[in-house]
C-alpha positions as CSV (number, residue, x, y, z in Angstrom):
1,X,0.0,0.0,0.0
2,X,1.4,3.4,-1.1
3,X,-0.2,6.8,-1.0
4,X,1.1,10.2,-2.1
5,X,0.2,13.8,-1.7
6,X,1.7,17.1,-2.9
7,X,2.9,19.8,-0.6
8,X,1.0,22.9,-1.7
9,X,3.0,25.3,0.4
10,X,5.7,24.8,3.1
11,X,4.6,26.5,6.4
12,X,6.7,29.5,7.4
13,X,8.4,28.8,9.6
14,X,8.5,25.1,9.1
15,X,6.9,23.1,11.9
16,X,9.6,20.4,11.7
17,X,13.1,20.2,10.2
18,X,15.0,17.2,8.9
19,X,18.8,17.0,8.9
20,X,21.6,14.9,7.6
21,X,23.8,13.9,10.5
22,X,23.3,13.0,14.1
23,X,21.4,15.2,16.5
24,X,23.5,17.6,18.6
25,X,22.4,15.7,21.7
26,X,24.4,12.7,20.4
27,X,27.6,14.6,20.0
28,X,27.3,16.1,16.5
29,X,28.3,19.6,15.8
30,X,26.5,22.3,13.8
31,X,29.2,21.9,11.1
32,X,28.5,18.1,10.8
33,X,24.7,18.6,10.3
34,X,23.0,19.8,7.2
35,X,19.3,20.8,7.0
36,X,17.5,19.0,4.2
37,X,15.5,20.8,1.5
38,X,11.7,21.3,2.0
39,X,9.5,18.5,0.7
40,X,7.3,18.8,-2.4
41,X,5.9,15.2,-2.4
42,X,4.9,13.0,0.6
43,X,4.7,9.3,0.3
44,X,3.2,6.9,2.8
45,X,4.3,3.3,2.3
46,X,3.3,0.3,4.4
47,X,6.2,-2.1,4.9
48,X,7.0,-5.0,7.2
49,X,7.3,-3.6,10.7
50,X,5.3,-0.4,10.2
51,X,4.3,2.5,8.0
52,X,6.8,5.1,6.7
53,X,6.2,8.7,5.7
54,X,8.8,9.7,3.1
55,X,9.5,13.3,2.0
56,X,10.8,14.1,-1.5
57,X,11.8,17.1,-3.5
58,X,10.4,17.6,-7.0
59,X,13.7,16.4,-8.3
60,X,13.3,13.1,-6.5
61,X,15.7,13.6,-3.6
62,X,14.6,12.1,-0.4
63,X,14.5,14.7,2.4
64,X,13.5,12.8,5.4
65,X,11.4,9.9,6.6
66,X,9.7,8.8,9.8
67,X,8.4,5.5,11.1
68,X,4.8,5.1,12.2
69,X,2.7,2.4,13.8
70,X,-0.2,2.7,11.3
71,X,-1.6,4.7,8.4
72,X,-3.5,7.1,10.6
73,X,-0.4,8.0,12.6
74,X,1.6,8.7,9.3
75,X,-1.3,10.9,8.0
76,X,-1.5,12.7,11.3
77,X,2.3,13.5,11.2
78,X,2.0,14.8,7.6
79,X,-0.9,17.0,8.7
80,X,1.0,18.3,11.7
81,X,4.1,19.2,9.6
82,X,2.2,20.9,6.8
83,X,-0.9,22.2,8.6
84,X,-3.5,21.8,5.9
85,X,-1.1,22.7,3.1
86,X,-1.2,19.3,1.4
87,X,-3.4,17.9,-1.4
88,X,-5.6,14.9,-1.0
89,X,-4.0,11.5,-0.6
90,X,-3.9,9.4,-3.8
91,X,-3.2,5.7,-4.2
92,X,0.0,4.8,-6.1
93,X,-0.6,1.9,-8.4
94,X,1.7,-1.1,-7.6
95,X,3.3,-1.0,-11.1
96,X,4.6,2.6,-10.5
97,X,8.3,2.5,-9.8
98,X,9.0,6.3,-9.7
99,X,6.5,7.8,-7.3
100,X,7.8,11.4,-7.6
101,X,7.5,11.3,-11.4
102,X,4.0,9.8,-11.0
103,X,3.0,12.4,-8.5
104,X,4.3,15.3,-10.6
105,X,2.5,14.0,-13.7
106,X,-1.1,14.8,-14.3
107,X,-2.2,13.3,-11.0
């Protein structure tokens, strides 16, 4: 099961931030961390062991992911982060390999 939605507008200021690198609390320094770009596409995917909310730029770069117990929790996280600024969720057909390309198409 996979669902996607488009981010219509990034909240200003963003409600959450995703970074490359360990948190400062785990000994990382500001120089070792890099903030990821804002998301344009969100993907929810059910996998063994839980449900994942992935964030992608329009160029297909992954810019963060979070694990969730179920679909409702993943949708709730997306709504929290983007505060009503996302499109409706759309089912991704199982034969689609590039979700970002699919999402940016005429869907």
